[in-house]
N, C-alpha and C positions, 0 to 999 in steps of 0.2 A: 871318384868316390864322394868328393864334396858335393857334387850335383845330386847324387843319389840321396845323401843324408839330408840335403836341403829339401828335396822332394818329400822325403819321409816326414820331416818336421812340418812342412806345409800341410800334408794330409792330416796330421794330428791336430793342428791348429784349426783347420777348416772342416774337420769331421768327415773327410773323404777316405776312400779306400786307396791304398797305394797301387801303382801300376803292377807291381810284382808282389805276390803274397809272401808272407813270412816263410811258408813251406818251400816255395820256389827259390826264395833267396837263400835259405839254408842249404838246399841242394846245390845251388850254384857255388856257394862258398865251399862246401865239402869237395866238389869237383875241382875247384881252383887249388885247394890245399893239397889234394892228391896229386894233381899235375905238378905242383911245386915240389912235392916230396919225391916224385919219380925223376924229375929233372936234376935234383940235387944228389940223388943216390946212384945215378947211372952216368 
C-alpha cells in the first residue's frame, strides 16, 4: 500500500497519469471490501 501511495504522489508531483485509474482503483477496493465481508460473515 505504501508503494501505491508513493506512486500516486509521484504522479501528482510530476503531472503524470497513475498506472491505475481512479475508477479501476475504486472497483478493486470495492471487491476487496466485499471479499473481506464475505470471509468474516461465513
